[in-house]
N, C-alpha and C positions, 0 to 999 in steps of 0.2 A: 376889418372887415370882411364876412362869408362871403364865400365865392362860391359859383355852382359853373359845373364842367359842359359845356355840350359840344357830344361827342358828333363831326358829320361823316355818315359815310358813307367812303364811295362806288365803292359797291353798289348801293340803294338808290345810290345819291339826293336822298334822305336824310333829314338827323336826328338821332338818336340821344338819347339826354343819361348824364351819366352823374351820382350825384362825387364829385371828389375824384375819377376816376383819374389813370394813375397806369403808364407804363402800358399805354394804347398804342396798335400798329395805325391806328386813327389819326387824324389831328384831331385839337382839341382847342374851344374857342370859350377862354375866362370869364364869367359875368361877373367882374367886382362892383356888386351893387347889394345893400345891401336890405337885408329881408323886407316884401312891404309891410306895411303899416297892421294890417287884418288878417296875422299869418296865427293869430292867435282862435280864426274862426274858426280853424282848420278845412275840412275834406269834402266833400260828400259825395258816391258814384248815385246818376239816376237812370238809369236804361229804360229808354225807350219802349214803347207800345206799341207792339204789330203783331197781337194774335200770336206766340210765340209760348201757344200752351200744349199739351200733352196727352195722349190718354193713357190716363195710368193704372187702366187693366191692358193695356194691351198683349195683342200674344207674337212673342217674338219668335214662336214654334214653329207656329202655321204664319207667322205674319201679316196676321190680319189685326182689322180693328174691334173693339167691343162692338158687335151689333147693336141698331137702334138708339147710338150715344148720340147724345147732343151738347154740341160744342162748349158752347158756356157754361151746361150744368154740371157736366161728365167731367171735361177735361180740365187739369190745372197747371199753373204757373208755375215758374223756378220757383219764387219765395214760397208758396205750396208743398213744396218738395220737401228742403232740406230743416230741421227744426229751427233756425229763425235764415230772415231772409235774405240772400248776396247781394244783394245792391243797398243804399240805403234809402234811397227812394226812386218815382217812377215816372215819365215825361210821357206825360199822352198830348198828340197835336190833333184836329181840330179833321184834319182835311183823315185823318184813319177812325177819327170816331162818325167821321157823315160819309166813309165807305159804302158801308151797309148801313142801311135805313133801320133795319130790325135788330142791329147793337145800339145803335140811336138811341131807338127809344126803349130798349130796356135799358141804358145809362140814365135816361131823362127820369126816369120813374123811377130805382133806386138808389143813384149815385155814383156817381166812378168811385169813391172806397170800396163799394160792396158790389160790384159790377166785378172790378176785378181781384177783389177776396185781399188790398192790402189796404190797412190800417196805418202805415208813417205815411210821409210827406208825400207830394203827389203834385209836379208841377202841369201844366196846362201854357198849348201854345198855340198859333193858327197854325201849324208847316208852309211854311211860307213855297217851301222851295213844291206843295202840288200846285199854286196860283204862281210861278214865276215868269210864266210867259205875259203872262198880262199888265195891261198897263197898269193897273193901279191895284191892290190888293178886294176882294170880293166881299170879305165887311169893313161895317161901322164902328168905334167904339164902340158905345152903348151899348151894341147887338156881344159885341163878346166881354163885357164886365158881367153882363146878364148872366152868359150861359158861363161863363167858370164857379160861381157864384151860384148858380142853380144844382151845378156839378155835383162843387164842394170839392175843389178845388184849395190846398194851400195858397199854389203860386200863379200865378199867369203873368202871361208876356203878352208888352203890348206887342199892335199890329205892324210888324215890319216887312219889308221889302228885299231878295237878298240883290246883292251888287255880284256876282258873279260871271263869267264866259262874257257872252256878246251881252248881256245886261252891265257891264265895267267900263264902255262903252262911255267918252266925252258927252257929254249931253244927256245922256238915261242914266249914270250913273250919280250924278247932279241931283236930279230928278228924287231918285230911288232913296237916298241918304235924306234929302229936303223933309222928303213923304215919312220916311221911317221915323224920325226926331220931332217931326210935327204931332204926329199920330202917339207918340209917347210922352207930346205933353197936354195932351186932350185926355190920354187915358188915365194919369195921372192926376190929374185938376179932377176928370168924371169920378175916379175913385175915391177923393173926400168929399166932393158932393154927395155920394149919390150911398154914401156911410159902406161900403162894403166892407167884408170880413177876413180877404185872401189879402196877404201879399205879394205888394203890386211893382212886378221886372219890366227895370226898362230895357227895348234891348238899341242894338248899336248896330249898324251896317258900316265896311269903307269900303277902303280901295286901296288905302296904304298905313305903314302906320301913325301915317302924322293923323291923318281923315278917322283913324278909330282912336285916338285921342282925343280930341275934339269933341266928336261920338259921345264918350262916357265924362267928360267933364260939365259940358252940357242939362249931361242924364241928371248929375250930382245937384250940379245948381237947383234943377226942375224941384229935385226932394227922394230921387231914389235913391234906397241905401245897399239895394239888385239889381246887377248890369249886366244882363247879357249879349258875348259878342256872338251875331251871327253872320254866315257867309267863308267858316272858316276850312268844312267836312274836310277841304282836296286842298289845303293849303297846309306846305314842308311847316318838320317841326320847327325849323330855325326862322320862318315867316312868323311862325305865330307868335316866339320871341321877340321877336321886332317890336309886333305891334304891339307886348307883354311891357315890355322895355321901354316903348315913347306913352302908353298908360300909366306905366309907375309913378311917376311922379304926380300925378292924378286923383292918387287912392288913399284913402279915411279908414283910421280906420275900423269903420262901422259898417264898410260900404264891400258887399260880396259882390266877384265876379265871376259868371258860369259862362262858361265855351260849350258851345251848341257845336251836337258832333264831329267833337276830339275827345281820343279813347287812349291816348301813346299810354303804354303802362313805363316803358321807359325813361318817359320824358315829364311821370307826375313832379319826384322832385323839383325841377326848376322853376315846372309850373307851382308849384307853390310857393315858390320863393319871388314867383313876381308877383301875387298877388291872383292867384286861380280857388277857388274856393269851391266849385261845384265842378261838374261834367259832363255829357254824359254822350253813349255811340252802344251800339248790339252789336258791333262789332266784333266783340268776346266770346258771346254768347252765338248770334248766328254763324259764326266762322267753322265751329263745329259740323257742321251740317252742308256749307256754302265754300265752304276755304279748301282749296288743294291743299294744302299742306299744315301743320302745327295746330290741328285740330283740336284737344285737349292740350290744357293748362295745368302746371302742377304748383305748391304752394316755392315750389324750390327753382320756377324760371323754365324748369326741363320743358317740352313739347315733346305732343306726339301725335301721329298724322294715322287719320283715321283707313281702315280698311273697307271700301267702298263694294259691294255685290248686289249687282242690276236685279230690279225685281224682275220672275220667271214670270210673262204676261203674250198672250200672240200677239200681243202689241208692242208690245219691246221687237225690233225691227232689229237692231242688233243680235239679243239674243237667240231671237229666232236663224240670225246667221249662220250664228257663234254652231248653235243645237245641230245645224243639217252639215253641216259641215262635219262639226261629229257622228251622224248618224250613216255620211257618206265615205268617212274612214273606216269606219266599221265596218261596214259593208264590204269595204271592202276586202279588210281584211280578213273577213271572214268566207270569204270569197276562196274556194277552192281552185286556181290556174288548171287546166285544159291542155298549153302547149308551156313548153320553155319559153316564146319568146312572152304570150301572157301575163307571164309566172313576170318579166324583170318590165312592166308597163308601170 
């Protein structure tokens, strides 16, 4: 029976994953579990759409953007820069689309694939993080079904409600759990009745391995062959593994599992072993300019940090201070002393 090793990092307090790791200083817990029955389905990486596009004619010498450029018409996404896309598919949340009235109108006019200039697969979800504080999601099932179909998504996720932080307390979590399953039931029933063409994905929330496993079991019984696990973006790898272990007995050869907001590069072998067929995260890309270190990754796992130079402008408080100090030191250095005492000031 194949086994997968889980390395627990004592320094960082998070679990790192390695396939058959030996001779490590960190402790390893082996998972003597058979491969998931859906192993033959492979694994895909979805990148979330966050308006992460760049000006292709940006002038690095003068540090200026192209004059009079239109962000949508003139800027490009990562998949437009390389000969082939550097991800398998794209995830677009409804709350992100609705953040800009102009953006939504354009997407509704030309469709999501044309707007992002991507002909690969695209998944739509409601973006539960955007309404996490609401008692109930601000959408209804028919509205979301029509939204996915009209914009041309390949996959559409049922309406869910996050169970994290203060929303995972007793009383609140049960309500959100049942609401998410109820929405999933209505979603797939109306999908069948309405003749929609995109693939429906059932959303699963929970607060323990047992509750996630029960949700997956119910979703499979509803007829879903693609299930997305939410609320795990801030969970440790070890916590995620325990949830996947609980789900493992319920998996079937045709059922796909997606992880929302989870992209642990070192964890991929064990996640795949336990049945994950797709995941999404913008962290690897956005870390290039938002992270404090390891901004650049190589194919051989070596990472490099970026050297950042603050922009020089009259509005930059820190840079103005540096310039003032530099000018003062220069004036002091060029000043000719008139007395011995002044020389040593």
